[in-house]
BAVEX-329553 format. One line per 2 residues: number of its first residue (from 1); for each residue x, y, z of N, C-alpha, C. Coordinates in pm, whole numbers, m for minus. Example, Ala and Ser with C-alpha at 12.3 -4.5 7.8 and 13.67 -1.06 7.14 Angstrom:
# BAVEX-329553
1> 1319,m569,780,1230,m450,780,1320,m330,780 | 1285,m225,708,1367,m106,714,1290,3,787
This chain:
# BAVEX-329553
1> m3042,2270,3429,m2947,2165,3391,m2991,2032,3452 | m2994,1923,3371,m3042,1795,3422,m2937,1728,3509
3> m2976,1617,3569,m2887,1551,3665,m2760,1500,3599 | m2772,1448,3476,m2654,1397,3406,m2554,1509,3385
5> m2601,1623,3338,m2511,1737,3314,m2452,1788,3444 | m2532,1789,3550,m2481,1833,3679,m2370,1741,3729
7> m2391,1610,3714,m2288,1515,3754,m2162,1534,3670 | m2179,1552,3539,m2064,1570,3450,m1987,1696,3486
9> m2059,1802,3522,m1993,1926,3562,m1916,1907,3691 | m1977,1839,3789,m1908,1815,3916,m1783,1730,3896
11> m1793,1627,3814,m1677,1542,3787,m1563,1624,3727 | m1597,1712,3633,m1493,1794,3570,m1431,1892,3668
13> m1512,1947,3761,m1459,2037,3862,m1361,1963,3953 | m1397,1844,3996,m1308,1765,4083,m1178,1734,4010
15> m1187,1696,3885,m1068,1654,3812,m977,1771,3775 | m1033,1889,3757,m950,2005,3725,m911,2085,3848
17> m990,2076,3954,m957,2147,4078,m1003,2290,4084 | m1079,2335,3984,m1127,2473,3988,m1249,2490,3898
19> m1331,2590,3931,m1447,2621,3848,m1403,2675,3712 | m1300,2760,3711,m1257,2822,3586,m1201,2720,3488
21> m1119,2625,3538,m1063,2524,3449,m1172,2433,3395 | m1267,2396,3481,m1378,2313,3435,m1461,2387,3331
23> m1482,2517,3353,m1560,2597,3258,m1493,2601,3122 | m1359,2615,3120,m1287,2618,2993,m1303,2488,2917
25> m1295,2376,2990,m1307,2246,2923,m1450,2219,2877 | m1547,2274,2949,m1688,2253,2914,m1740,2359,2817
27> m1654,2459,2788,m1693,2568,2697,m1816,2644,2746 | m1818,2671,2876,m1924,2752,2936,m1859,2856,3026
29> m1938,2950,3076,m1884,3050,3166,m1865,2996,3307 | m1770,3054,3379,m1746,3010,3517,m1868,3027,3606
31> m1946,3137,3593,m2066,3149,3678,m2163,3034,3659 | m2173,2983,3536,m2265,2872,3512,m2220,2747,3586
33> m2089,2724,3589,m2036,2608,3662,m2059,2625,3811 | m2029,2741,3864,m2050,2767,4007,m2196,2748,4045
35> m2287,2799,3962,m2430,2787,3989,m2474,2641,3988 | m2422,2563,3892,m2458,2422,3884,m2416,2347,4009
37> m2295,2373,4057,m2246,2304,4177,m2327,2347,4299 | m2359,2474,4307,m2440,2522,4420,m2578,2457,4420
39> m2640,2446,4303,m2770,2382,4293,m2761,2233,4327 | m2651,2170,4285,m2632,2028,4315,m2619,2006,4466
41> m2539,2089,4531,m2523,2078,4676,m2655,2107,4747 | m2732,2203,4693,m2861,2234,4754,m2958,2118,4742
43> m2959,2053,4627,m3051,1941,4609,m3012,1822,4697 | m2880,1800,4710,m2833,1688,4793,m2828,1724,4940
45> m2832,1854,4971,m2825,1903,5109,m2698,1856,5179 | m2588,1867,5106,m2458,1830,5162,m2351,1909,5088
47> m2244,1942,5158,m2131,2012,5095,m2044,1910,5022 | m2019,1935,4894,m1940,1843,4812,m1796,1888,4794
49> m1772,2018,4813,m1639,2074,4786,m1593,2161,4901 | m1463,2156,4927,m1399,2247,5020,m1329,2353,4938
51> m1363,2477,4957,m1310,2586,4876,m1194,2653,4947 | m1078,2659,4880,m962,2729,4934,m916,2832,4831
53> m811,2905,4864,m764,3012,4775,m716,2957,4642 | m648,2841,4645,m582,2791,4526,m654,2675,4458
55> m737,2600,4531,m792,2479,4470,m919,2435,4541 | m1005,2370,4465,m1124,2306,4521,m1093,2159,4544
57> m1125,2110,4663,m1105,1968,4692,m1237,1909,4740 | m1265,1785,4701,m1390,1724,4742,m1390,1687,4890
59> m1505,1704,4952,m1524,1657,5089,m1538,1504,5086 | m1553,1445,5204,m1573,1300,5207,m1698,1261,5129
61> m1805,1340,5146,m1927,1314,5069,m1903,1340,4920 | m1821,1442,4891,m1791,1473,4753,m1712,1363,4684
63> m1621,1300,4757,m1544,1189,4700,m1635,1072,4666 | m1726,1040,4758,m1819,931,4732,m1908,963,4612
65> m1956,1088,4606,m2042,1127,4495,m1964,1126,4362 | m1840,1173,4367,m1756,1175,4245,m1738,1034,4190
67> m1705,939,4278,m1681,803,4232,m1805,743,4169 | m1920,763,4232,m2045,710,4177,m2085,784,4049
69> m2069,916,4049,m2107,995,3932,m2021,960,3813 | m1890,943,3835,m1801,909,3724,m1840,774,3664
71> m1865,677,3751,m1905,545,3702,m2038,551,3627 | m2131,631,3678,m2262,642,3614,m2251,706,3477
73> m2167,808,3464,m2149,874,3334,m2088,777,3233 | m1987,704,3277,m1923,608,3187,m2022,500,3144
75> m2100,450,3239,m2197,346,3206,m2304,399,3111 | m2346,523,3131,m2446,582,3043,m2392,596,2901
77> m2266,639,2891,m2204,653,2758,m2195,517,2689 | m2152,416,2766,m2140,282,2708,m2277,229,2667
79> m2379,253,2750,m2514,205,2720,m2568,271,2594 | m2543,401,2579,m2591,472,2461,m2524,418,2336
81> m2394,394,2345,m2322,341,2230,m2374,203,2192 | m2399,119,2293,m2450,m15,2266,m2590,m11,2205
83> m2674,80,2257,m2811,91,2207,m2816,137,2062 | m2719,221,2025,m2717,273,1889,m2665,169,1789
85> m2606,62,1843,m2561,m45,1756,m2413,m38,1731 | m2354,m155,1702,m2209,m164,1683,m2163,m81,1565
87> m2250,m60,1466,m2210,15,1348,m2226,164,1363 | m2283,209,1473,m2305,352,1491,m2175,423,1525
89> m2167,549,1486,m2046,624,1514,m2042,676,1655 | m1925,722,1696,m1907,782,1826,m1953,928,1820
91> m1979,987,1938,m2023,1125,1942,m1963,1194,2062 | m1980,1325,2068,m1926,1402,2178,m1787,1454,2146
93> m1713,1489,2251,m1579,1546,2235,m1475,1452,2292 | m1370,1426,2216,m1258,1343,2259,m1135,1432,2271
95> m1072,1434,2389,m951,1514,2411,m830,1423,2407 | m740,1452,2313,m621,1370,2289,m498,1457,2308
97> m396,1404,2376,m269,1475,2384,m161,1391,2318 | m62,1460,2260,48,1391,2192,163,1489,2175
99> 283,1435,2155,399,1518,2126,378,1589,1992 | 425,1712,1982,395,1797,1868,438,1737,1735
101> 563,1697,1724,614,1647,1596,549,1515,1557 | 535,1426,1655,473,1298,1625,330,1318,1576
103> 257,1406,1642,119,1432,1601,114,1495,1462 | 204,1588,1435,205,1655,1304,232,1558,1192
105> 326,1465,1215,366,1374,1108,273,1254,1093 | 219,1204,1205,152,1074,1200,7,1072,1249
107> m32,1167,1334,m167,1163,1390,m262,1257,1319 | m225,1383,1305,m315,1479,1240,m352,1436,1097
109> m261,1379,1018,m302,1333,885,m405,1221,888 | m417,1151,1003,m513,1041,1014,m652,1088,1054
111> m661,1208,1111,m788,1253,1169,m902,1263,1068 | m879,1307,944,m992,1313,851,m1063,1179,835
113> m985,1071,829,m1047,938,812,m1123,897,938 | m1066,926,1056,m1133,891,1181,m1261,971,1197
115> m1256,1100,1165,m1374,1185,1177,m1480,1148,1074 | m1436,1103,957,m1532,1059,856,m1608,936,904
117> m1539,848,977,m1604,730,1031,m1700,765,1144 | m1676,879,1210,m1758,918,1325,m1798,1065,1308
119> m1896,1094,1223,m1930,1233,1189,m1986,1315,1305 | m2029,1251,1414,m2082,1325,1528,m1977,1347,1636
121> m1853,1313,1607,m1745,1325,1705,m1664,1451,1681 | m1623,1517,1789,m1530,1629,1785,m1403,1588,1857
123> m1288,1641,1813,m1160,1607,1875,m1084,1733,1910 | m1043,1743,2036,m949,1846,2081,m812,1780,2091
125> m714,1833,2018,m579,1778,2020,m488,1875,2095 | m428,1829,2203,m338,1910,2284,m196,1865,2252
127> m116,1955,2195,19,1922,2151,120,1973,2253 | 200,1883,2307,300,1920,2408,400,1806,2420
129> 528,1838,2411,631,1734,2425,647,1690,2570 | 598,1771,2663,610,1735,2804,500,1636,2844
131> 524,1565,2952,421,1478,3010,328,1567,3091 | 200,1572,3051,106,1660,3118,14,1580,3208
133> m50,1650,3300,m144,1588,3394,m275,1560,3320 | m304,1434,3297,m420,1399,3216,m551,1438,3284
135> m557,1420,3413,m681,1453,3484,m702,1603,3490 | m597,1678,3524,m610,1823,3533,m646,1886,3398
137> m597,1827,3290,m623,1881,3156,m746,1818,3091 | m810,1724,3159,m929,1661,3104,m901,1576,2981
139> m785,1512,2978,m745,1433,2862,m808,1294,2869 | m863,1247,2758,m921,1113,2752,m815,1008,2720
141> m720,1042,2633,m613,948,2598,m492,1029,2553 | m374,986,2599,m250,1051,2562,m161,952,2488
143> m100,997,2380,m5,914,2305,135,953,2351 | 205,859,2412,336,887,2470,440,790,2418
145> 561,840,2405,675,761,2360,766,728,2479 | 826,608,2476,928,572,2573,872,515,2701
147> 958,516,2805,919,460,2934,814,548,2999 | 722,485,3070,617,559,3139,660,588,3282
149> 669,716,3320,716,748,3455,616,711,3563 | 488,707,3530,383,680,3629,341,534,3618
151> 385,452,3712,357,308,3706,210,279,3730 | 135,378,3786,m6,354,3814,m95,388,3693
153> m35,443,3588,m113,483,3472,m172,360,3403 | m290,379,3345,m353,275,3266,m303,293,3122
155> m226,200,3074,m160,218,2946,m174,94,2858 | m170,118,2729,m176,11,2629,m69,38,2524
157> 19,m57,2503,124,m39,2403,65,m55,2264 | 87,44,2179,33,43,2044,134,m4,1940
159> 261,26,1963,362,m7,1861,501,5,1922 | 597,m53,1853,737,m43,1892,818,m1,1770
161> 902,100,1788,983,149,1677,1130,152,1712 | 1212,180,1614,1356,183,1634,1409,321,1665
163> 1535,323,1705,1611,446,1722,1735,440,1634 | 1781,556,1591,1897,561,1502,1975,690,1527
165> 2093,695,1466,2172,818,1459,2146,881,1322 | 2108,1010,1321,2069,1078,1198,2160,1196,1170
167> 2181,1222,1042,2255,1340,999,2220,1369,854 | 2242,1493,812,2221,1527,672,2346,1494,592
169> 2331,1467,462,2449,1444,377,2545,1562,381 | 2492,1684,391,2580,1802,393,2667,1803,518
171> 2608,1768,633,2688,1765,757,2794,1655,747 | 2757,1539,698,2852,1429,689,2964,1460,591
173> 2933,1532,485,3037,1570,389,3137,1666,454 | 3087,1748,546,3175,1844,613,3252,1783,729
175> 3186,1699,810,3246,1650,934,3294,1506,925 | 3258,1434,819,3292,1294,810,3187,1207,876
177> 3184,1080,838,3082,990,891,3141,903,1002 | 3078,899,1119,3129,814,1227,3124,667,1188
179> 3228,594,1227,3236,451,1194,3207,363,1315 | 3209,422,1434,3180,347,1557,3115,443,1655
181> 3045,389,1757,2984,479,1856,3085,573,1922 | 3210,527,1941,3311,612,2003,3340,736,1920
183> 3321,728,1789,3346,843,1701,3249,957,1726 | 3135,928,1790,3036,1034,1815,3093,1143,1904
185> 3196,1110,1983,3258,1209,2071,3325,1320,1990 | 3360,1293,1865,3426,1392,1780,3328,1471,1695
187> 3198,1448,1714,3097,1513,1632,3012,1609,1714 | 2958,1707,1645,2863,1799,1708,2727,1730,1712
189> 2675,1710,1834,2549,1639,1853,2441,1738,1896 | 2326,1732,1828,2210,1809,1872,2139,1723,1975
191> 2127,1773,2096,2078,1692,2207,1932,1725,2236 | 1852,1622,2245,1710,1634,2280,1699,1615,2430
193> 1663,1721,2502,1666,1716,2648,1562,1622,2706 | 1465,1577,2626,1366,1482,2676,1424,1341,2687
195> 1541,1318,2625,1603,1186,2625,1736,1191,2700 | 1792,1075,2725,1919,1065,2794,2035,1105,2704
197> 2146,1149,2766,2268,1177,2689,2356,1054,2676 | 2328,952,2756,2410,830,2757,2337,720,2680
199> 2406,660,2585,2345,560,2499,2432,435,2493 | 2366,318,2482,2436,191,2467,2401,131,2332
201> 2502,113,2250,2487,50,2120,2528,m97,2131 | 2465,m182,2052,2502,m324,2050,2525,m369,1906
203> 2618,m466,1893,2644,m528,1763,2704,m665,1786 | 2630,m768,1747,2677,m907,1757,2729,m937,1896
205> 2653,m896,1997,2690,m926,2135,2784,m826,2199 | 2838,m736,2121,2928,m633,2174,2848,m509,2213
207> 2877,m455,2331,2809,m335,2379,2909,m220,2383 | 2868,m107,2327,2951,13,2330,2868,126,2387
209> 2914,186,2495,2841,295,2559,2909,428,2530 | 2829,530,2509,2883,662,2478,2790,768,2536
211> 2850,875,2586,2774,991,2629,2796,1102,2528 | 2689,1141,2462,2702,1240,2356,2706,1381,2415
213> 2773,1470,2343,2784,1609,2387,2762,1700,2267 | 2714,1820,2296,2693,1915,2189,2664,2052,2244
215> 2679,2153,2161,2658,2291,2204,2512,2333,2194 | 2431,2250,2127,2290,2284,2109,2204,2179,2177
217> 2118,2224,2265,2024,2135,2335,1883,2193,2320 | 1788,2110,2282,1651,2158,2261,1555,2070,2341
219> 1440,2128,2377,1344,2054,2459,1221,2011,2381 | 1223,2032,2248,1110,1991,2164,1163,1928,2037
221> 1093,1825,1990,1139,1753,1872,1141,1842,1749 | 1051,1941,1740,1052,2032,1626,1185,2107,1618
223> 1238,2149,1733,1367,2217,1735,1480,2125,1697 | 1472,2000,1742,1574,1902,1708,1579,1880,1557
225> 1462,1862,1498,1454,1843,1353,1510,1963,1278 | 1472,2082,1321,1517,2203,1253,1668,2217,1259
227> 1728,2186,1374,1872,2198,1387,1945,2097,1299 | 1898,1974,1296,1962,1872,1212,1947,1907,1065
229> 1827,1952,1025,1803,1985,885,1879,2111,843 | 1925,2190,940,2010,2305,911,2158,2266,906
231> 2185,2135,905,2322,2081,892,2410,2117,1011 | 2348,2136,1131,2425,2178,1248,2496,2062,1317
233> 2450,1940,1295,2512,1826,1360,2426,1703,1344 | 2468,1596,1411,2390,1472,1408,2311,1460,1538
235> 2221,1365,1541,2140,1344,1662,2103,1198,1674 | 2059,1159,1793,2006,1026,1820,1858,1044,1852
237> 1774,968,1783,1632,983,1807,1551,868,1751 | 1419,881,1762,1328,779,1712,1323,783,1560
239> 1305,667,1499,1299,661,1353,1183,742,1297 | 1072,753,1375,958,830,1326,991,978,1307
241> 1090,1028,1380,1115,1172,1382,1156,1228,1246 | 1226,1146,1168,1272,1192,1038,1217,1106,925
243> 1097,1049,945,1040,961,845,1036,1019,705 | 978,1137,684,972,1194,548,1110,1223,491
245> 1203,1272,574,1337,1307,526,1420,1183,493 | 1398,1074,568,1466,949,533,1419,900,397
247> 1289,912,372,1234,865,245,1287,948,128 | 1308,1078,150,1353,1165,41,1504,1170,26
249> 1577,1121,127,1723,1126,123,1781,1252,185 | 1697,1338,236,1746,1462,297,1820,1435,428
251> 1786,1322,491,1854,1278,613,1895,1132,595 | 2011,1096,654,2059,958,645,2076,901,785
253> 2060,769,794,2100,697,915,2249,666,905 | 2319,678,1017,2458,636,1023,2473,531,1132
255> 2588,464,1133,2614,354,1227,2503,248,1218 | 2463,214,1097,2350,123,1080,2381,m20,1121
257> 2509,m54,1136,2541,m190,1182,2541,m199,1335 | 2511,m89,1403,2495,m89,1549,2348,m64,1582
259> 2301,m125,1691,2160,m113,1730,2147,m33,1858 | 2039,45,1866,2003,119,1987,1876,59,2047
261> 1849,81,2175,1725,28,2235,1603,81,2160 | 1502,m4,2137,1380,41,2069,1299,133,2159
263> 1196,192,2103,1108,282,2178,964,240,2155 | 884,246,2262,744,206,2254,654,328,2242
265> 545,310,2171,437,408,2167,322,354,2251 | 273,437,2344,168,396,2437,45,484,2422
267> m69,425,2441,m192,500,2466,m211,499,2617 | m211,617,2679,m220,628,2824,m354,692,2861
269> m424,626,2952,m555,673,2997,m543,722,3141 | m623,821,3181,m614,875,3316,m628,766,3423
271> m539,767,3520,m544,669,3628,m670,688,3710 | m729,578,3751,m847,582,3836,m976,607,3761
273> m970,613,3628,m1091,636,3550,m1104,525,3446 | m1225,479,3428,m1250,382,3323,m1238,452,3188
275> m1157,398,3098,m1141,462,2969,m1271,458,2891 | m1298,565,2819,m1423,576,2745,m1416,497,2616
277> m1533,469,2561,m1538,400,2433,m1469,482,2326 | m1482,615,2332,m1417,701,2235,m1265,688,2242
279> m1211,689,2365,m1066,680,2382,m1014,545,2334 | m1085,438,2367,m1041,305,2324,m1048,290,2173
281> m1155,345,2113,m1169,337,1969,m1058,414,1899 | m1022,530,1952,m916,610,1892,m782,537,1903
283> m754,478,2020,m629,405,2038,m620,289,1938 | m729,217,1920,m730,105,1824,m710,155,1682
285> m770,269,1650,m755,327,1517,m610,364,1490 | m545,429,1587,m405,467,1571,m317,343,1557
287> m344,243,1639,m265,119,1633,m271,57,1494 | m391,48,1439,m407,m12,1306,m344,75,1199
289> m358,206,1210,m305,297,1108,m153,298,1106 | m90,280,1221,55,284,1229,118,149,1199
291> 37,45,1186,92,m86,1153,159,m78,1017 | 286,m112,1015,363,m98,892,465,13,904
293> 429,120,978,529,223,1010,618,173,1122 | 556,105,1217,628,44,1328,614,m108,1317
295> 704,m176,1382,688,m319,1394,578,m347,1495 | 511,m460,1482,403,m494,1574,460,m523,1711
297> 389,m484,1819,435,m515,1954,448,m664,1976 | 547,m699,2059,566,m842,2090,458,m888,2183
């Protein structure tokens, strides 16, 4: 294994904290990763990792080597891209994470065009509604909605969208249509546990706050959609969540004369790492493709 590959393997081991996790991300066997690190330490004649029962941690020398190796890999990737010319496509593997429903409706349909533009590129898409550890999972860029809990994250806002109250015509015919935010207390609400239960609506300077309640609570947007489409109740969510159903009339917005706080879509890059050309290019592609679905960021 050449020096570049050895450095890349070591960087992945440090970021994942184990030989087995690094091996999975590199699509090689764990013995191969262990052998590479042992050969690297032998060539450098210094211990780079402290091995414990649960995790590998870099030594002081390992931290210094990791920082230099990571920068060298990024610079090599950038240099190769520049040498191939501005019109050349990207190559290698790009790992992207996104919420399941958002990716199904808006990201996965875009991938054929992105891959056509970059025929030497491969994409691993990790679907999870939870906020995952980008470094531990080897993620190059994550698409996240709403406020970012980690203030140290390197993030770029791609778009801003609205929030609304949604229900099916069948549910509204059965339960009646709310005329004010206070009326939501009399309705069965499907609650998305990733969001708050307390909401503030505004209309012409008037603020109305309400805490929604319901017998059904789900932790994934797919479950929220399924429950609403089964006429079980109304919900509060992002406008993107029911885009196709709004267009077909299967779902309606209610309380349209009241406004809810908007929601941002972010491209989040691992903290402490320079974002790759592949990750930046993908974020720009998504931003341009979603223009028109969302309003442009201020």
